[in-house]
C-alpha positions as CSV (number, residue, x, y, z in Angstrom):
1,N,42.7,-93.6,38.0
2,Y,40.6,-94.5,35.0
3,G,38.7,-93.0,32.1
4,A,39.3,-91.9,28.6
5,F,42.8,-90.9,27.7
6,F,44.1,-91.9,31.2
7,D,47.1,-93.6,29.5
8,L,48.1,-90.2,28.0
9,A,48.5,-88.4,31.3
10,P,52.1,-88.0,32.6
11,A,53.1,-90.5,35.2
12,G,55.5,-90.1,38.2
13,I,57.4,-86.9,38.6
14,S,56.5,-84.9,35.5
15,S,58.0,-81.5,36.5
16,G,60.9,-80.4,38.6
17,P,62.9,-79.6,40.5
18,V,63.6,-82.8,42.4
19,E,65.7,-82.5,45.6
20,I,66.5,-84.7,48.5
21,V,66.9,-82.8,51.8
22,G,69.0,-84.5,54.5
23,Q,70.4,-83.7,57.9
24,N,71.5,-80.1,58.5
25,N,69.5,-79.0,55.4
26,A,72.0,-80.6,53.0
27,T,70.4,-80.9,49.6
28,K,71.1,-83.2,46.6
29,D,69.6,-82.0,43.3
30,L,68.3,-85.0,41.3
31,T,66.5,-83.0,38.6
32,S,68.9,-83.8,35.7
33,K,69.2,-87.5,36.6
34,L,67.8,-90.3,34.5
35,W,64.5,-91.6,36.0
36,M,63.1,-95.1,35.2
37,Y,59.6,-96.3,36.0
38,K,58.7,-99.9,36.3
């Protein structure tokens, strides 16, 4: 996690899809939601 141009690399979830899988394989698609990183 260091080196030249490290700050230009994407952080967090940079490509989708993003889904949460719950009980009985129920899924919730979070791909189009707004994501904030702190």
